[in-house]
N, C-alpha and C positions, 0 to 999 in steps of 0.2 A: 816624547820630548824629555831629554835629560835622563832617560832610563839607565843607560850604561854608566854614566858618572854617579848617579844616585846609588846604584847597586854597589859600585866600587867603594864609595864613601861609607855605605852601611857596613861593609866588611871591615873597614878600618875602625869604625866606632865599636863594633862587636869585639874586636881584638883588645880594646881598652876596658871592656865591660868588667873583666875579672880583676882589674888592678885596684889596689887599695888606695893608691895615691899617684899623683902625677910626678914623674921624674924626668930628668933630661934624657935618659935612655929611651923610655917608652914614648916620649914626645917625639924624639928624633925618628923612631920607627914609624910612628903614625904620620908624621910630616912627609916621610918618603912615600908612603902609600898615597897621600893626598896629591903629592907632586905627580906621581905616576897616573893617577886618575885624571888629573887636569890635562896632562900631556896627551893621554889617549883620547880625550875629548877634543883634541886639536886646538887647545888654547896656546897662544904665543908663548914661547919658551921664557922670554924675559919677564913677561907678566906672571907666569907661574913661579919663577924664581923669587920675584918681589913678594908675591902673595904668601908663599910658604915661609919665607923669612919672617914676615910680619906675624904669621900664625905661631911660629916657633917662639919668637920673642914674647908674644902675649901669653903663651901657655906656660913657659918655664917660669917658675916662681909664683904661680897662682896658688893661693890657699884654697884647699877643697874643704868646704864646710860639711858637716855631718849629713845634711839633707840632700847633698849633691854628690854624684859619683864622678870620678875622673872622666868617664865617657861623656856624661851629660855636660860637663864643663867644656870639654873639647868641642862638642857639637855647637855649643853657644859661641865659642870663639870663631869657629869656622863660619857659622851663620852671620855673625857681625862683619867678618871680613868679606864674605860673599856679597852682602848688601852694599858695602862700600865699593867693591869691584864693579857691581852692576849699576851703580849710580846713586845709591842711598834713597832717593825719593822719585816718585813718578813725575815726569815732566809733561804737563798738559800742552796742548796746541796753543799757539798764540793767535789772537784775533786783532785785526786792525781797528783802531778807534774810529776810523772813517771807512764805512763799507765801500766796495766789497773787500773782504779778506781774500788774498790770493795765495794759493798753495801751488807751487811747481813740484810735480812728481817726476823724479829723474831716476835713472838706473840702466843697467845693461839689458839687452834682450833676454827674455827667458826668466828674469828675476821675479816676475809677477807684478810689474808696474801697472798695467792696464787694469788687472783684477783689483789691485789695491785702490786705484783711483775710484772705482765703483764702490768698493767696501767703505772707503772713507766718506763718500757721499751719503751712503745709507746710514752710517754711524752718526754723521752730523744731522741728518734728517731726524733720526730718533732722539737727538738732543734738542729738537725744536728749531734748528737752523734751516735756511733755505739755500741749498747748494745748487751749483750749476757746473756742468762738465764741458771741457773743451778738448777735442781730439786733435792734438798738435803734432802727431807723427805723420809727416807728409811722405815718408819713404816706404812705409808699410801700410798699404790700404787695409789689410786685414785687421790692423790695430784699431783703426777708426770704426770699422764694422763691429769688432768685438765690443768696443766701448758703447756703441749705439745699442747693441743688443742688451748689454747689461743695464744701461740707463733706462731703457724701456721696461725691463723686468722689474726694476725697483722704483719706477715712477719718478725719475729725476730728469729735468730738461737738460739738453746738451746742444753743442754747436759742432758741426763738422763740415768740411768742404772736400769735394772730390777734385783731384787734379791740381791742387794748390802747389806752388813751388817756393813759397816763402813762409816758413813756419811762424816767424815773428809777426808778419802782417796778418796771417790767419788768426793768431792769438788776439791781436788787437781788435779785429772784427768780432771775434767771439766775446771778448770782454765788453764791447759796446752792446752786443746782444744781451749779455747778462745784466748790464746796467739798465737797459730798456725794460727788462722784466723785474727790476728791483730785487735781484737775487743777492743774498747776503754773503755767500761764499763762492768763489770760483776756484775750481780744481782743474789743473792743466796736466793732461797726460802727454808728456814730451817723447821725443824719439829716443831710441836706444841703439846700441851697437853690440857686437860680440865682445869688443874690448873698448876701453875708454880712450878712443883715438882723438887726434887733435881737431878734426873737423867737428866731431860731436861736441867736444868741450868748448870750442869757439862759439858754436851756435847757442849752447846753453848759457854760456857766459854773457853773450850779447842779449839774450832773452831776459836774463835776470837783471841786467843793467837797465833795459827799457821798461820792464814791468815793475821793478822794485817789489818783489813778492814778500808777503808777510813771513812765509817760511819756504825753504827748499828742502823737501823730504826725499832722501835717497833710499830706494828699495833695494834690499840685499837678500840674496838667497841664503837662508840659514844653513843649508846643506853643504855649502862651499867652504865652511870653516874659516881657516886663516886667510883664504883667498878673498873672503868678504872684507876683511880688514884692509888688504892690499887695494881692493877696488875703492873702498871708502877713502883711503888716503889719496888715491889718484884723482877722485872727483873733487875732494876738498882743496886741492892745489889750484883749481880754476873756478869752481862754482861755490857760491856761498851756502853750503849745506848747513842746515840748522838742526837736523835730527835724522835718525835712521828708522826704517821699517824692516823688520825681519820677517820675510815670507817663508812659507813651507815649514813652519815649526811643528807641524803635525807629521812630517815625514821622518826620515832616518837622520835627523839632525843630532849631532853629538854634543852640541852646546858650545863649541869653541868660539863661534862668532859672537854669541850673546855675552860670553864671559870675557871677550877680548876688546870689544869695540869701544867701550867707555874709557878704559885705561889707555888704549892706543891712540884715541882721537880727542878725548875730552868732551865729546858730544853725546847726547842722550839717545837711547832707543825709545821711541815714542809708542810704537805699536808692534804687535806680532800677529801674523796671519796663521790661523790654525785649521784651515780647510779651504775648499774651493768655493763654498757658498758665499754669497754677498754678506751674510751676517757673521761669517767666521773671522772676526777681527776683535782683538782685545788690547786694551791699553796696557802698557808695560809697567809693572810695579816691581821694583827690585826686591822688596821684602817678600813678596809672594813667590817670585821665581826662586829665591834662595830657599824658601820653605819647601818647595817642590823638589829642588835638587837634593835636599837633605831627607827626603821621604816623609816630610811632615805635613804634606797635603797643602791645599789652598782653598779652605772652606769659604772664604770671602768671595772668591771668583765663582765658586759653585753656586752660592746663594744668589749672586747677581744674575747668573744664567737662568736660574730657576725663576727669579722674579720677572725676567724678560718674557717668560712664557706663561706667567701667572694670569689666569682669567678668574676674576672675582665671582662672576655669575656661575661659572662651571664649578668652582670650589664650593660655593654655597649649596648647589644642587647635589654634589657628591656627598657633602656633609649630611644632608637630609636623608639620602639613600643609606648612608652608613648607620645613621641613628635608627632607621627602620629595618636594618639588616637586609637591604635590597641591592647590595653591590653585586653587579653581574659582569659577564664577559665583555659586554659593550663598554662598560666603565673601565675594565682592565685594558681594553684596546685603546681607549682614549688616553689613559695614563701612559701607555707605552709610546704612543705617538707624540705626546708632550715631551717625554724623555728624549726621544730621537731628535726633536727640534732643538734641544739644548746643545747638541753636538755629538762628537765621537764618544762612544761609551767608555773606551779605555781612558781617554783624556778626562772625562768626567770623574771616573772612579779614582784617577790619580790625584784629583783635587781633594779627596776625602782622606783625612788623616788615618794612616794605618793600611789603607787599601794598596798603596803603592809598594808596600813591602811584602804583599801576598803574592809571591812569584808563581805559586802553583795554581792560582785561580785562573780558570779557563774562561775567557771573555770572547765569545765569538759573535760578531755582528750578525752573521747569518742566522743565528738562533732567533733573533728578534724578527727577522723576515719570516721564519717558519711559524712563529707564534701568530704573527699577523695573518699569514695565509690560512692557518688552521681556523682561527676565529672567523675570518671572512667566508670560509667554506661551510659554516654553520648557517642554519636558518635563523631568522630573527627570534623565533620562539626558543630555539636552542640556546642562543646567546643570552636571552633573558632568564631562562630557566634550565641551567646545565644539568639538573637532576634527571631530566628526561632522556639524556644522551645514553642510550643502551649500546649493546655490542654492534648491532647492524648499523646504527647511526655513526658509531665511531669508525667503522670500516668505510662508510660513504664519505665521511669528513676527511679521512686520511687520503683516500683516492683523489678527492677534489682538490686537496691542498698540496699534493705531491709529496706527502710525508708518510710515516708509518703509523700503525695503530699504537705502537709503544710511545711515539712522540705525542700523539693525541692524549693518551692516558697520562703522560707526564705533565702536560699542560694543565689538565683538569685537576691533578693533584696539587700543582703549584698554585692554581687559582684558589683552591680551598684553603691552602696555607696562608695565602695573601689575604683572603677574606677574614680569616680568624685573627690575623695580626692587626688588620685595619679596624676590626671590631673592638679589639682590646685597646688600641690606641684611642679610638673614639670614646670608649667607656672611661678611660682615665682622664681624658681632656674634659669630658662633661662633668667630671667630679672635681675639676680644678686641680688635678694632680699632675705631676711631671710624667708625660707619656712615655719617657724612656723606661720607667720602672715596670711597664707592661711587658717588657722583653726580659727573659730569664737572665741575660747577661748583665742587666742593670738592676735587678732586684736586690734590695737591701736585705742583709741577713738579720734575722730576728724580727 
């Protein structure tokens, strides 16, 4: 997500790094680079023009104090303008004062509408709400079946009908079922089309008039760039859209949709989809997205993902094992699986400040599968006491895991390094000291 534009902007900031002060000439050069980066990201031309003009006006005439370099000042200006472009603040979902809250989910076929409907239900369930799903696409039976499968998977009640010919009547019956079960939030997965045609819009308009939904959320494919803006404008002409969902942000999305929507429509992006799993949904925070575009990471989102997978009992047991120097390969496997639950490894590392700028770092998801296969090919005794793994055992483990002896050796070396680091961290924490100083990069001189 945003990798191409982030790399382009990083080059621009590096070009300013050696400058002693900001001048109109070097600002003009930098602004040209920013304009090129945004256009390559498929941001609307007029939006790019307005954005770069504001940046230029803000930068020229700025006084550079001794503690700040021209490059740092320019980054700050770009960051502030990006946050404004993206919407300034996170826009939460609205809830009805009188239950149930009704969300109509609209969008074109293939945008990820049905998947988002289930994701939103799981998100609300995790927030302590009681969601209910209605499959209202009467033209595509596969959509109702997909929603039913997803709903069963995440444990959310739903309503569907086979052979219905009136979507609005179906939704009204579904709403009655939700009320009979005292469900707090009703999420309606509506029909889509390949294009926003008049029949679709007429049906959605009438449904919105009958139901008076709390919000109408339009799901857009982030990979379609400026086409997403065109689709948004077409829907808004007929349907009372209140916010956008950008799906497929984990794909090869250049960022144009995210950077254009607010300025083009005045409406907020509320969520972004970052994967296929039901839990791969994140609220949209303009300041966090701006940080990631500028290669500054998003440590807040990283911590939130970690907290979602946090198990206090497991953490306590791990702490006890570390204090007794009994950390083993079973613990390493457990930590690996927890990390995998947090999401895509590349996405996670992009949230950590500094990592996004390490272009040469090889992050291969297959490596994690190999590690898991190697550990699972060991006997319980070997996992708990790796010291007994001799040459013949290593050959057997490599054969059983479909890897090489060299990969087994590498894993065992990495395990020992991880064990030493965790032991150092635990030692510093037990002494009430900052655990970062256990690592050579953070040790204070003297």
